[in-house]
Every structure is written in C-alpha cells, then in structure tokens.
N, CA and C atoms of all chains as a GROMACS GRO file, in nm:
protein
  615
    1MET      N    1  18.782   3.917  24.143
    1MET     CA    2  18.766   4.042  24.068
    1MET      C    3  18.669   4.132  24.142
    2ILE      N    4  18.691   4.261  24.132
    2ILE     CA    5  18.604   4.357  24.201
    2ILE      C    6  18.498   4.402  24.102
    3GLY      N    7  18.372   4.398  24.144
    3GLY     CA    8  18.266   4.444  24.055
    3GLY      C    9  18.227   4.585  24.086
    4GLY      N   10  18.165   4.649  23.990
    4GLY     CA   11  18.121   4.786  24.013
    4GLY      C   12  18.232   4.886  23.994
    5ASN      N   13  18.196   5.010  23.990
    5ASN     CA   14  18.289   5.118  23.964
    5ASN      C   15  18.383   5.138  24.083
    6THR      N   16  18.511   5.119  24.061
    6THR     CA   17  18.606   5.136  24.170
    6THR      C   18  18.704   5.247  24.141
    7THR      N   19  18.675   5.331  24.043
    7THR     CA   20  18.764   5.443  24.016
    7THR      C   21  18.736   5.554  24.117
    8GLY      N   22  18.834   5.645  24.132
    8GLY     CA   23  18.819   5.754  24.228
    8GLY      C   24  18.717   5.854  24.181
    9PRO      N   25  18.680   5.949  24.270
    9PRO     CA   26  18.576   6.048  24.238
    9PRO      C   27  18.611   6.135  24.118
   10GLU      N   28  18.740   6.159  24.097
   10GLU     CA   29  18.778   6.248  23.987
   10GLU      C   30  18.754   6.182  23.851
   11LEU      N   31  18.742   6.050  23.851
   11LEU     CA   32  18.719   5.979  23.725
   11LEU      C   33  18.575   5.931  23.710
   12GLU      N   34  18.495   5.950  23.816
   12GLU     CA   35  18.355   5.905  23.816
   12GLU      C   36  18.279   5.955  23.693
   13LYS      N   37  18.302   6.082  23.661
   13LYS     CA   38  18.226   6.146  23.554
   13LYS      C   39  18.243   6.075  23.420
   14PHE      N   40  18.357   6.010  23.401
   14PHE     CA   41  18.382   5.946  23.272
   14PHE      C   42  18.299   5.819  23.253
   15TRP      N   43  18.253   5.760  23.364
   15TRP     CA   44  18.169   5.642  23.354
   15TRP      C   45  18.027   5.678  23.310
   16CYS      N   46  17.988   5.804  23.334
   16CYS     CA   47  17.850   5.844  23.309
   16CYS      C   48  17.824   5.868  23.161
   17THR      N   49  17.710   5.817  23.116
   17THR     CA   50  17.673   5.835  22.975
   17THR      C   51  17.562   5.937  22.958
   18ASP      N   52  17.518   5.997  23.068
   18ASP     CA   53  17.406   6.092  23.059
   18ASP      C   54  17.452   6.235  23.086
   19SER      N   55  17.577   6.262  23.054
   19SER     CA   56  17.632   6.396  23.079
   19SER      C   57  17.604   6.492  22.964
   20GLY      N   58  17.545   6.441  22.857
   20GLY     CA   59  17.519   6.525  22.741
   20GLY      C   60  17.634   6.523  22.642
   21LEU      N   61  17.743   6.457  22.681
   21LEU     CA   62  17.858   6.446  22.591
   21LEU      C   63  17.846   6.320  22.506
   22THR      N   64  17.900   6.325  22.386
   22THR     CA   65  17.904   6.203  22.304
   22THR      C   66  18.011   6.111  22.360
   23ALA      N   67  18.010   5.987  22.316
   23ALA     CA   68  18.112   5.892  22.359
   23ALA      C   69  18.250   5.939  22.315
   24ALA      N   70  18.256   5.995  22.196
   24ALA     CA   71  18.383   6.047  22.144
   24ALA      C   72  18.432   6.163  22.231
   25ASP      N   73  18.338   6.249  22.273
   25ASP     CA   74  18.375   6.363  22.360
   25ASP      C   75  18.433   6.312  22.490
   26ARG      N   76  18.368   6.211  22.549
   26ARG     CA   77  18.415   6.158  22.679
   26ARG      C   78  18.553   6.095  22.663
   27ALA      N   79  18.569   6.020  22.554
   27ALA     CA   80  18.698   5.955  22.529
   27ALA      C   81  18.809   6.059  22.511
   28ALA      N   82  18.778   6.162  22.431
   28ALA     CA   83  18.877   6.267  22.405
   28ALA      C   84  18.910   6.342  22.534
   29ALA      N   85  18.807   6.370  22.616
   29ALA     CA   86  18.829   6.440  22.743
   29ALA      C   87  18.916   6.358  22.837
   30TYR      N   88  18.906   6.228  22.828
   30TYR     CA   89  18.987   6.139  22.912
   30TYR      C   90  19.132   6.135  22.864
   31GLY      N   91  19.151   6.174  22.736
   31GLY     CA   92  19.287   6.176  22.681
   31GLY      C   93  19.312   6.070  22.577
   32ILE      N   94  19.205   6.006  22.532
   32ILE     CA   95  19.221   5.901  22.432
   32ILE      C   96  19.238   5.964  22.293
   33ASP      N   97  19.334   5.914  22.219
   33ASP     CA   98  19.360   5.964  22.084
   33ASP      C   99  19.266   5.891  21.988
   34LEU      N  100  19.161   5.957  21.946
   34LEU     CA  101  19.060   5.893  21.862
   34LEU      C  102  19.113   5.862  21.722
   35SER      N  103  19.219   5.929  21.682
   35SER     CA  104  19.274   5.900  21.549
   35SER      C  105  19.330   5.757  21.545
   36LEU      N  106  19.376   5.708  21.660
   36LEU     CA  107  19.426   5.569  21.666
   36LEU      C  108  19.312   5.470  21.646
   37ILE      N  109  19.197   5.505  21.702
   37ILE     CA  110  19.079   5.419  21.685
   37ILE      C  111  19.034   5.422  21.540
   38ASP      N  112  19.029   5.542  21.482
   38ASP     CA  113  18.988   5.555  21.342
   38ASP      C  114  19.080   5.475  21.252
   39GLU      N  115  19.208   5.477  21.285
   39GLU     CA  116  19.308   5.403  21.207
   39GLU      C  117  19.281   5.253  21.219
   40ASN      N  118  19.254   5.208  21.340
   40ASN     CA  119  19.226   5.066  21.363
   40ASN      C  120  19.100   5.020  21.293
   41LEU      N  121  19.000   5.107  21.288
   41LEU     CA  122  18.874   5.068  21.226
   41LEU      C  123  18.888   5.052  21.074
   42ARG      N  124  18.995   5.105  21.019
   42ARG     CA  125  19.021   5.087  20.876
   42ARG      C  126  19.089   4.953  20.848
   43LEU      N  127  19.137   4.888  20.953
   43LEU     CA  128  19.208   4.761  20.935
   43LEU      C  129  19.114   4.642  20.956
   44THR      N  130  19.154   4.528  20.903
   44THR     CA  131  19.079   4.405  20.931
   44THR      C  132  19.123   4.356  21.069
   45PRO      N  133  19.044   4.268  21.132
   45PRO     CA  134  19.086   4.213  21.263
   45PRO      C  135  19.224   4.147  21.256
   46ALA      N  136  19.254   4.078  21.148
   46ALA     CA  137  19.384   4.012  21.134
   46ALA      C  138  19.495   4.117  21.128
   47GLU      N  139  19.471   4.227  21.059
   47GLU     CA  140  19.570   4.335  21.051
   47GLU      C  141  19.590   4.399  21.187
   48ARG      N  142  19.481   4.411  21.264
   48ARG     CA  143  19.494   4.469  21.398
   48ARG      C  144  19.578   4.377  21.485
   49MET      N  145  19.560   4.246  21.471
   49MET     CA  146  19.635   4.151  21.551
   49MET      C  147  19.784   4.161  21.517
   50GLU      N  148  19.812   4.175  21.389
   50GLU     CA  149  19.951   4.187  21.344
   50GLU      C  150  20.014   4.313  21.402
   51LYS      N  151  19.937   4.420  21.403
   51LYS     CA  152  19.984   4.548  21.457
   51LYS      C  153  20.010   4.533  21.608
   52ASN      N  154  19.924   4.459  21.676
   52ASN     CA  155  19.940   4.435  21.819
   52ASN      C  156  20.068   4.358  21.845
   53GLU      N  157  20.095   4.259  21.760
   53GLU     CA  158  20.217   4.179  21.775
   53GLU      C  159  20.341   4.267  21.758
   54GLU      N  160  20.336   4.357  21.662
   54GLU     CA  161  20.451   4.447  21.639
   54GLU      C  162  20.472   4.537  21.761
   55ALA      N  163  20.361   4.588  21.815
   55ALA     CA  164  20.372   4.675  21.932
   55ALA      C  165  20.426   4.597  22.052
   56LEU      N  166  20.380   4.474  22.067
   56LEU     CA  167  20.427   4.389  22.177
   56LEU      C  168  20.576   4.361  22.164
   57ALA      N  169  20.620   4.333  22.042
   57ALA     CA  170  20.762   4.304  22.019
   57ALA      C  171  20.847   4.424  22.058
   58LEU      N  172  20.798   4.542  22.024
   58LEU     CA  173  20.870   4.665  22.060
   58LEU      C  174  20.875   4.682  22.212
   59MET      N  175  20.760   4.659  22.277
   59MET     CA  176  20.752   4.672  22.422
   59MET      C  177  20.850   4.577  22.490
   60ARG      N  178  20.852   4.452  22.441
   60ARG     CA  179  20.940   4.352  22.502
   60ARG      C  180  21.086   4.390  22.483
   61SER      N  181  21.116   4.444  22.366
   61SER     CA  182  21.253   4.487  22.338
   61SER      C  183  21.293   4.600  22.431
   62LEU      N  184  21.202   4.695  22.452
   62LEU     CA  185  21.231   4.807  22.541
   62LEU      C  186  21.247   4.759  22.685
   63GLU      N  187  21.163   4.664  22.726
   63GLU     CA  188  21.171   4.610  22.861
   63GLU      C  189  21.306   4.541  22.882
   64LYS      N  190  21.348   4.468  22.780
   64LYS     CA  191  21.474   4.395  22.788
   64LYS      C  192  21.592   4.492  22.802
   65HIS      N  193  21.589   4.597  22.722
   65HIS     CA  194  21.696   4.697  22.729
   65HIS      C  195  21.694   4.769  22.862
   66SER      N  196  21.574   4.791  22.913
   66SER     CA  197  21.560   4.857  23.043
   66SER      C  198  21.620   4.772  23.151
   67GLU      N  199  21.601   4.640  23.143
   67GLU     CA  200  21.658   4.547  23.242
   67GLU      C  201  21.811   4.549  23.232
   68CYS      N  202  21.863   4.554  23.108
   68CYS     CA  203  22.008   4.556  23.087
   68CYS      C  204  22.067   4.683  23.149
   69ASP      N  205  21.999   4.796  23.126
   69ASP     CA  206  22.048   4.923  23.180
   69ASP      C  207  22.046   4.920  23.332
   70ALA      N  208  21.943   4.858  23.389
   70ALA     CA  209  21.929   4.852  23.534
   70ALA      C  210  22.042   4.769  23.593
   71GLY      N  211  22.087   4.670  23.515
   71GLY     CA  212  22.192   4.581  23.565
   71GLY      C  213  22.330   4.639  23.548
   72ALA      N  214  22.340   4.737  23.460
   72ALA     CA  215  22.472   4.794  23.426
   72ALA      C  216  22.530   4.877  23.540
   73MET      N  217  19.080   4.450  22.087
   73MET     CA  218  19.152   4.452  21.961
   73MET      C  219  19.061   4.410  21.846
   74ALA      N  220  18.981   4.309  21.869
   74ALA     CA  221  18.892   4.259  21.764
   74ALA      C  222  18.797   4.368  21.714
   75HIS      N  223  18.760   4.459  21.803
   75HIS     CA  224  18.663   4.563  21.766
   75HIS      C  225  18.728   4.696  21.731
   76GLY      N  226  18.861   4.702  21.743
   76GLY     CA  227  18.928   4.825  21.700
   76GLY      C  228  18.994   4.905  21.811
   77SER      N  229  18.997   4.853  21.933
   77SER     CA  230  19.062   4.924  22.042
   77SER      C  231  19.210   4.942  22.012
   78SER      N  232  19.265   5.056  22.057
   78SER     CA  233  19.406   5.083  22.031
   78SER      C  234  19.496   5.027  22.141
   79LEU      N  235  19.436   4.974  22.247
   79LEU     CA  236  19.516   4.923  22.358
   79LEU      C  237  19.588   4.795  22.318
   80VAL      N  238  19.716   4.790  22.353
   80VAL     CA  239  19.796   4.671  22.323
   80VAL      C  240  19.765   4.565  22.428
   81THR      N  241  19.740   4.444  22.383
   81THR     CA  242  19.707   4.338  22.478
   81THR      C  243  19.818   4.234  22.478
   82ARG      N  244  19.850   4.188  22.599
   82ARG     CA  245  19.958   4.090  22.614
   82ARG      C  246  19.906   3.948  22.623
   83ASP      N  247  19.774   3.934  22.643
   83ASP     CA  248  19.725   3.800  22.665
   83ASP      C  249  19.599   3.772  22.585
   84VAL      N  250  19.559   3.646  22.590
   84VAL     CA  251  19.434   3.604  22.525
   84VAL      C  252  19.341   3.557  22.637
   85ASP      N  253  19.219   3.608  22.636
   85ASP     CA  254  19.118   3.566  22.733
   85ASP      C  255  19.012   3.486  22.660
   86VAL      N  256  18.984   3.368  22.711
   86VAL     CA  257  18.875   3.289  22.655
   86VAL      C  258  18.780   3.252  22.767
   87VAL      N  259  18.653   3.240  22.734
   87VAL     CA  260  18.557   3.188  22.831
   87VAL      C  261  18.523   3.047  22.784
   88CYS      N  262  18.520   2.955  22.878
   88CYS     CA  263  18.495   2.817  22.840
   88CYS      C  264  18.435   2.742  22.957
   89ARG      N  265  18.377   2.627  22.924
   89ARG     CA  266  18.325   2.542  23.031
   89ARG      C  267  18.446   2.485  23.105
   90MET      N  268  18.436   2.482  23.235
   90MET     CA  269  18.549   2.435  23.317
   90MET      C  270  18.523   2.296  23.372
   91ASP      N  271  18.447   2.215  23.298
   91ASP     CA  272  18.424   2.077  23.342
   91ASP      C  273  18.545   1.993  23.303
   92PRO      N  274  18.561   1.875  23.364
   92PRO     CA  275  18.680   1.793  23.337
   92PRO      C  276  18.702   1.764  23.188
   93GLU      N  277  18.593   1.737  23.117
   93GLU     CA  278  18.607   1.702  22.975
   93GLU      C  279  18.672   1.817  22.897
   94ASN      N  280  18.626   1.940  22.924
   94ASN     CA  281  18.681   2.054  22.852
   94ASN      C  282  18.821   2.089  22.900
   95LEU      N  283  18.843   2.073  23.029
   95LEU     CA  284  18.977   2.101  23.082
   95LEU      C  285  19.079   2.005  23.023
   96LEU      N  286  19.036   1.882  23.000
   96LEU     CA  287  19.127   1.786  22.937
   96LEU      C  288  19.156   1.828  22.794
   97ARG      N  289  19.056   1.880  22.726
   97ARG     CA  290  19.079   1.930  22.589
   97ARG      C  291  19.180   2.045  22.593
   98LEU      N  292  19.162   2.133  22.691
   98LEU     CA  293  19.255   2.247  22.706
   98LEU      C  294  19.396   2.197  22.734
   99HIS      N  295  19.404   2.098  22.821
   99HIS     CA  296  19.536   2.044  22.856
   99HIS      C  297  19.603   1.985  22.732
  100LYS      N  298  19.524   1.914  22.653
  100LYS     CA  299  19.579   1.853  22.530
  100LYS      C  300  19.621   1.962  22.430
  101ALA      N  301  19.539   2.066  22.421
  101ALA     CA  302  19.569   2.173  22.324
  101ALA      C  303  19.693   2.252  22.361
  102THR      N  304  19.720   2.266  22.490
  102THR     CA  305  19.833   2.349  22.534
  102THR      C  306  19.953   2.266  22.577
  103GLY      N  307  19.939   2.136  22.572
  103GLY     CA  308  20.042   2.046  22.624
  103GLY      C  309  20.183   2.073  22.574
  104ASP      N  310  20.196   2.102  22.444
  104ASP     CA  311  20.329   2.125  22.386
  104ASP      C  312  20.384   2.263  22.418
  105LEU      N  313  20.302   2.347  22.480
  105LEU     CA  314  20.344   2.485  22.506
  105LEU      C  315  20.390   2.506  22.651
  106ARG      N  316  20.411   2.398  22.723
  106ARG     CA  317  20.461   2.404  22.862
  106ARG      C  318  20.378   2.499  22.949
  107PRO      N  319  20.248   2.474  22.960
  107PRO     CA  320  20.163   2.564  23.037
  107PRO      C  321  20.190   2.556  23.187
  108VAL      N  322  20.200   2.671  23.251
  108VAL     CA  323  20.216   2.677  23.396
  108VAL      C  324  20.114   2.775  23.452
  109HIS      N  325  20.076   2.751  23.577
  109HIS     CA  326  19.984   2.843  23.645
  109HIS      C  327  20.066   2.965  23.682
  110ARG      N  328  20.042   3.077  23.616
  110ARG     CA  329  20.132   3.190  23.638
  110ARG      C  330  20.102   3.263  23.768
  111MET      N  331  19.988   3.236  23.832
  111MET     CA  332  19.956   3.302  23.960
  111MET      C  333  20.018   3.229  24.079
  112THR      N  334  20.080   3.115  24.056
  112THR     CA  335  20.147   3.044  24.166
  112THR      C  336  20.294   3.087  24.167
  113PRO      N  337  20.348   3.118  24.285
  113PRO     CA  338  20.488   3.163  24.292
  113PRO      C  339  20.584   3.062  24.228
  114GLU      N  340  20.550   2.933  24.246
  114GLU     CA  341  20.639   2.829  24.194
  114GLU      C  342  20.614   2.800  24.046
  115ARG      N  343  20.516   2.868  23.988
  115ARG     CA  344  20.477   2.848  23.848
  115ARG      C  345  20.459   2.698  23.820
  116LEU      N  346  20.362   2.641  23.894
  116LEU     CA  347  20.333   2.499  23.884
  116LEU      C  348  20.277   2.464  23.747
  117SER      N  349  20.310   2.347  23.701
  117SER     CA  350  20.262   2.303  23.568
  117SER      C  351  20.112   2.277  23.572
  118PHE      N  352  20.048   2.298  23.459
  118PHE     CA  353  19.907   2.262  23.442
  118PHE      C  354  19.907   2.116  23.401
  119THR      N  355  19.861   2.031  23.492
  119THR     CA  356  19.874   1.887  23.468
  119THR      C  357  19.742   1.823  23.427
  120ARG      N  358  19.754   1.703  23.372
  120ARG     CA  359  19.637   1.627  23.332
  120ARG      C  360  19.550   1.594  23.454
  121ASP      N  361  19.616   1.565  23.566
  121ASP     CA  362  19.542   1.534  23.690
  121ASP      C  363  19.452   1.650  23.730
  122GLN      N  364  19.504   1.770  23.723
  122GLN     CA  365  19.425   1.888  23.759
  122GLN      C  366  19.305   1.901  23.666
  123ALA      N  367  19.329   1.877  23.539
  123ALA     CA  368  19.221   1.887  23.440
  123ALA      C  369  19.112   1.783  23.471
  124GLU      N  370  19.156   1.661  23.503
  124GLU     CA  371  19.060   1.552  23.530
  124GLU      C  372  18.977   1.580  23.654
  125ARG      N  373  19.037   1.644  23.754
  125ARG     CA  374  18.962   1.673  23.877
  125ARG      C  375  18.855   1.778  23.851
  126GLY      N  376  18.882   1.868  23.755
  126GLY     CA  377  18.781   1.967  23.716
  126GLY      C  378  18.741   2.062  23.826
  127GLN      N  379  18.834   2.098  23.914
  127GLN     CA  380  18.797   2.185  24.026
  127GLN      C  381  18.844   2.328  24.006
  128LEU      N  382  18.870   2.364  23.884
  128LEU     CA  383  18.921   2.499  23.857
  128LEU      C  384  18.809   2.589  23.809
  129SER      N  385  18.798   2.707  23.869
  129SER     CA  386  18.699   2.804  23.825
  129SER      C  387  18.752   2.884  23.707
  130ASN      N  388  18.879   2.916  23.716
  130ASN     CA  389  18.949   2.988  23.610
  130ASN      C  390  19.089   2.928  23.597
  131LEU      N  391  19.150   2.955  23.484
  131LEU     CA  392  19.283   2.901  23.458
  131LEU      C  393  19.367   3.015  23.403
  132TYR      N  394  19.469   3.055  23.481
  132TYR     CA  395  19.556   3.164  23.435
  132TYR      C  396  19.690   3.104  23.400
  133LEU      N  397  19.712   3.086  23.272
  133LEU     CA  398  19.830   3.015  23.226
  133LEU      C  399  19.932   3.106  23.161
  134SER      N  400  20.056   3.064  23.177
  134SER     CA  401  20.164   3.123  23.100
  134SER      C  402  20.214   3.009  23.011
  135THR      N  403  20.225   3.033  22.883
  135THR     CA  404  20.269   2.928  22.792
  135THR      C  405  20.383   2.980  22.706
  136ASP      N  406  20.440   2.893  22.628
  136ASP     CA  407  20.549   2.936  22.538
  136ASP      C  408  20.501   3.039  22.437
  137TRP      N  409  20.370   3.042  22.414
  137TRP     CA  410  20.315   3.139  22.318
  137TRP      C  411  20.257   3.261  22.387
  138GLY      N  412  20.273   3.270  22.518
  138GLY     CA  413  20.220   3.388  22.588
  138GLY      C  414  20.116   3.349  22.692
  139GLN      N  415  20.050   3.452  22.744
  139GLN     CA  416  19.953   3.430  22.852
  139GLN      C  417  19.816   3.393  22.796
  140LEU      N  418  19.758   3.295  22.858
  140LEU     CA  419  19.624   3.249  22.819
  140LEU      C  420  19.539   3.240  22.944
  141ASP      N  421  19.433   3.318  22.948
  141ASP     CA  422  19.340   3.314  23.061
  141ASP      C  423  19.213   3.244  23.018
  142CYS      N  424  19.179   3.138  23.087
  142CYS     CA  425  19.056   3.063  23.057
  142CYS      C  426  18.959   3.087  23.172
  143LEU      N  427  18.850   3.154  23.142
  143LEU     CA  428  18.758   3.196  23.246
  143LEU      C  429  18.629   3.116  23.242
  144GLY      N  430  18.581   3.081  23.360
  144GLY     CA  431  18.457   3.006  23.368
  144GLY      C  432  18.336   3.095  23.346
  145GLU      N  433  18.352   3.222  23.380
  145GLU     CA  434  18.245   3.316  23.355
  145GLU      C  435  18.298   3.458  23.343
  146ILE      N  436  18.221   3.541  23.279
  146ILE     CA  437  18.257   3.682  23.261
  146ILE      C  438  18.159   3.766  23.342
  147MET      N  439  18.212   3.851  23.426
  147MET     CA  440  18.127   3.936  23.510
  147MET      C  441  18.035   4.020  23.421
  148GLY      N  442  17.909   4.023  23.458
  148GLY     CA  443  17.813   4.102  23.381
  148GLY      C  444  17.745   4.022  23.271
  149LEU      N  445  17.804   3.909  23.234
  149LEU     CA  446  17.749   3.831  23.123
  149LEU      C  447  17.711   3.690  23.165
  150GLY      N  448  17.798   3.623  23.238
  150GLY     CA  449  17.768   3.486  23.279
  150GLY      C  450  17.870   3.387  23.229
  151GLY      N  451  17.829   3.261  23.226
  151GLY     CA  452  17.920   3.154  23.185
  151GLY      C  453  17.928   3.139  23.035
  152TYR      N  454  17.986   3.026  22.994
  152TYR     CA  455  18.010   3.003  22.852
  152TYR      C  456  17.882   3.012  22.768
  153SER      N  457  17.777   2.948  22.815
  153SER     CA  458  17.653   2.945  22.736
  153SER      C  459  17.597   3.085  22.714
  154GLU      N  460  17.598   3.163  22.824
  154GLU     CA  461  17.547   3.300  22.813
  154GLU      C  462  17.636   3.383  22.721
  155CYS      N  463  17.765   3.366  22.735
  155CYS     CA  464  17.859   3.443  22.652
  155CYS      C  465  17.846   3.404  22.504
  156LEU      N  466  17.820   3.276  22.481
  156LEU     CA  467  17.806   3.230  22.343
  156LEU      C  468  17.691   3.304  22.272
  157THR      N  469  17.582   3.326  22.344
  157THR     CA  470  17.468   3.395  22.284
  157THR      C  471  17.499   3.542  22.256
  158ARG      N  472  17.602   3.591  22.320
  158ARG     CA  473  17.638   3.733  22.301
  158ARG      C  474  17.771   3.747  22.227
  159SER      N  475  17.801   3.646  22.150
  159SER     CA  476  17.925   3.649  22.072
  159SER      C  477  17.894   3.656  21.924
  160GLU      N  478  17.995   3.683  21.847
  160GLU     CA  479  17.979   3.688  21.702
  160GLU      C  480  18.101   3.624  21.636
  161PRO      N  481  18.084   3.575  21.514
  161PRO     CA  482  18.197   3.508  21.449
  161PRO      C  483  18.300   3.610  21.401
  162LEU      N  484  18.426   3.565  21.400
  162LEU     CA  485  18.535   3.648  21.351
  162LEU      C  486  18.627   3.559  21.269
  163ASP      N  487  18.662   3.606  21.151
  163ASP     CA  488  18.752   3.529  21.066
  163ASP      C  489  18.890   3.594  21.071
  164LEU      N  490  18.986   3.519  21.123
  164LEU     CA  491  19.122   3.571  21.130
  164LEU      C  492  19.206   3.498  21.026
  165ASP      N  493  19.208   3.554  20.906
  165ASP     CA  494  19.283   3.491  20.796
  165ASP      C  495  19.250   3.343  20.782
  166GLY      N  496  19.123   3.312  20.779
  166GLY     CA  497  19.080   3.174  20.757
  166GLY      C  498  19.053   3.096  20.884
  167GLN      N  499  19.101   3.146  20.997
  167GLN     CA  500  19.077   3.078  21.125
  167GLN      C  501  18.951   3.137  21.185
  168LYS      N  502  18.848   3.055  21.203
  168LYS     CA  503  18.721   3.106  21.252
  168LYS      C  504  18.712   3.093  21.404
  169ILE      N  505  18.688   3.205  21.469
  169ILE     CA  506  18.671   3.204  21.614
  169ILE      C  507  18.545   3.283  21.647
  170ARG      N  508  18.510   3.286  21.775
  170ARG     CA  509  18.397   3.369  21.818
  170ARG      C  510  18.447   3.466  21.924
  171VAL      N  511  18.403   3.588  21.916
  171VAL     CA  512  18.442   3.690  22.013
  171VAL      C  513  18.315   3.754  22.068
  172LEU      N  514  18.326   3.807  22.188
  172LEU     CA  515  18.213   3.879  22.244
  172LEU      C  516  18.178   3.996  22.151
  173SER      N  517  18.048   4.021  22.137
  173SER     CA  518  18.007   4.136  22.057
  173SER      C  519  18.055   4.263  22.126
  174LEU      N  520  18.059   4.370  22.053
  174LEU     CA  521  18.102   4.498  22.107
  174LEU      C  522  18.014   4.536  22.226
  175GLU      N  523  17.884   4.518  22.210
  175GLU     CA  524  17.790   4.551  22.317
  175GLU      C  525  17.817   4.467  22.442
  176ALA      N  526  17.838   4.338  22.423
  176ALA     CA  527  17.863   4.248  22.536
  176ALA      C  528  17.994   4.284  22.606
  177LEU      N  529  18.093   4.319  22.528
  177LEU     CA  530  18.223   4.356  22.584
  177LEU      C  531  18.211   4.482  22.670
  178ILE      N  532  18.132   4.576  22.623
  178ILE     CA  533  18.110   4.699  22.700
  178ILE      C  534  18.041   4.665  22.833
  179VAL      N  535  17.940   4.580  22.826
  179VAL     CA  536  17.869   4.538  22.948
  179VAL      C  537  17.966   4.474  23.047
  180ALA      N  538  18.052   4.385  22.996
  180ALA     CA  539  18.147   4.314  23.081
  180ALA      C  540  18.247   4.409  23.145
  181LYS      N  541  18.301   4.499  23.066
  181LYS     CA  542  18.401   4.592  23.118
  181LYS      C  543  18.338   4.689  23.219
  182ARG      N  544  18.216   4.730  23.193
  182ARG     CA  545  18.147   4.818  23.289
  182ARG      C  546  18.119   4.742  23.418
  183ALA      N  547  18.085   4.616  23.406
  183ALA     CA  548  18.057   4.536  23.524
  183ALA      C  549  18.183   4.521  23.611
  184MET      N  550  18.297   4.509  23.546
  184MET     CA  551  18.421   4.495  23.624
  184MET      C  552  18.458   4.626  23.690
  185GLY      N  553  18.443   4.735  23.618
  185GLY     CA  554  18.454   4.868  23.678
  185GLY      C  555  18.589   4.903  23.740
  186ARG      N  556  18.696   4.833  23.703
  186ARG     CA  557  18.826   4.868  23.760
  186ARG      C  558  18.879   4.993  23.689
  187PRO      N  559  18.971   5.063  23.756
  187PRO     CA  560  19.026   5.182  23.690
  187PRO      C  561  19.076   5.154  23.549
  188ARG      N  562  19.143   5.042  23.527
  188ARG     CA  563  19.197   5.015  23.393
  188ARG      C  564  19.088   4.982  23.292
  189ASP      N  565  18.971   4.945  23.341
  189ASP     CA  566  18.861   4.916  23.249
  189ASP      C  567  18.800   5.044  23.194
  190LEU      N  568  18.818   5.155  23.264
  190LEU     CA  569  18.758   5.280  23.220
  190LEU      C  570  18.808   5.320  23.082
  191HIS      N  571  18.939   5.310  23.062
  191HIS     CA  572  18.997   5.345  22.931
  191HIS      C  573  18.936   5.258  22.823
  192THR      N  574  18.925   5.129  22.853
  192THR     CA  575  18.869   5.035  22.755
  192THR      C  576  18.724   5.068  22.723
  193VAL      N  577  18.647   5.094  22.828
  193VAL     CA  578  18.505   5.127  22.808
  193VAL      C  579  18.491   5.252  22.721
  194LEU      N  580  18.569   5.354  22.752
  194LEU     CA  581  18.560   5.479  22.675
  194LEU      C  582  18.594   5.455  22.528
  195GLU      N  583  18.697   5.375  22.504
  195GLU     CA  584  18.733   5.343  22.365
  195GLU      C  585  18.621   5.266  22.296
  196LEU      N  586  18.572   5.163  22.362
  196LEU     CA  587  18.470   5.077  22.300
  196LEU      C  588  18.341   5.155  22.272
  197GLU      N  589  18.304   5.244  22.364
  197GLU     CA  590  18.182   5.322  22.342
  197GLU      C  591  18.202   5.422  22.229
  198ALA      N  592  18.323   5.475  22.216
  198ALA     CA  593  18.353   5.564  22.103
  198ALA      C  594  18.348   5.485  21.972
  199ILE      N  595  18.398   5.363  21.975
  199ILE     CA  596  18.395   5.277  21.856
  199ILE      C  597  18.251   5.248  21.818
  200ARG      N  598  18.169   5.215  21.918
  200ARG     CA  599  18.028   5.186  21.892
  200ARG      C  600  17.960   5.307  21.827
  201GLU      N  601  17.991   5.424  21.879
  201GLU     CA  602  17.933   5.547  21.825
  201GLU      C  603  17.978   5.568  21.681
  202ARG      N  604  18.106   5.544  21.655
  202ARG     CA  605  18.161   5.560  21.520
  202ARG      C  606  18.091   5.465  21.423
  203LEU      N  607  18.071   5.341  21.466
  203LEU     CA  608  18.012   5.240  21.379
  203LEU      C  609  17.865   5.267  21.350
  204ARG      N  610  17.800   5.340  21.437
  204ARG     CA  611  17.659   5.370  21.418
  204ARG      C  612  17.637   5.486  21.321
  205ARG      N  613  17.748   5.558  21.289
  205ARG     CA  614  17.734   5.676  21.204
  205ARG      C  615  17.698   5.638  21.060
   0.00000   0.00000   0.00000
C-alpha cells in the first residue's frame, strides 16, 4: 500500500483542513451529495448494511447485463 | 458504512492477529465458504497448512459470501492491539462486533492517502462535523 497523499495537485486542496472551509463545504465542493449522508445518518447500522446489499445486488445485476450485451 | 458513508462497499475488511492460532480459527470459520486467495492468478485455496505456517501478513480472500480482507495492520493505526483500543462496539441486529471509531477510520484513510481514499475522508469528516452539531 502507498502511504501519504498520492492524489494529483488539482485534488491536493481537498486534503487540507485549514482552508477555512467546513468539512461539509469541502465535501460539497468535491461533489459529494451530503443529502445521502444525512439520509444514512438517520438509519441504524443494520439498515445501512441492508441498503448496501440492495445497492450491491443492483450493481451486480447491471454488470451481468453489461457482460451479456458485450457478448451479443 | 458503519458510520454513515454513502459509498457502496463490496468487501469486508477486518484487522486481526496473523499468528498460526488465529489463522487456524479463520480457516475454520471460512472453511465452508470455499475461500481462495483472490490475488493469485490461479485463485489458490486458503489451506490449513498455510494457516499453520502463519507466514501471512495479510489475507485477501474471495469466498462464497464475498470478499474478505484480513489485515495484520492498518496504516496509521497499527496492528490488532492498537486498532482494538481505537475501536467501538457495534450491534448489528443482535450480532455484536467492533469497528474502528470514526476518528480512527479518518486517521487510517488519511494515512493511506490514495486518490480513492479522498472521497472517503471527505465523507467521514463531514459525518464527524454533522455528529458534533
């Protein structure tokens, strides 16, 4: 594993916590949808795991269909 | 996920002692799930002999239930003992496990510093900020 910051210069600023921006500001500027986090924080850990499983099942289904299309 | 991240995860990462005794426990626990070393091109089986030799620093397995990564240490935090002190209990519908605290997870992800860790760090720090409100 590589230690230390290995992102390019254009992303360096997002690692910094002394820019005067809040963590939420930095996340939003990076493109993170904070409403998804707020939604998750309303769930229990078990509910989050269930939601993750549903998302994974969808991803696997899409991957499978993608493979079928590629073979067609 | 345990702390509220929106990122979908495909695997489970655990930190554990990698001594023969514990590796044998791992082998016994995963035995019915056909564990294979997923980093080997031939996808070699995780065998009892390997566990007994105890020469593994990390174990990257693919099992019938998905990917399981067993790590001897976490960058930025240390081995099992150190991670244990920075973990907290989590109850998953009656199943009690321990997960790294939010703070410890942030330290670990920052220590790794890979491009994909940046998204995780930003989410976790936003979560920490939200929880402090």
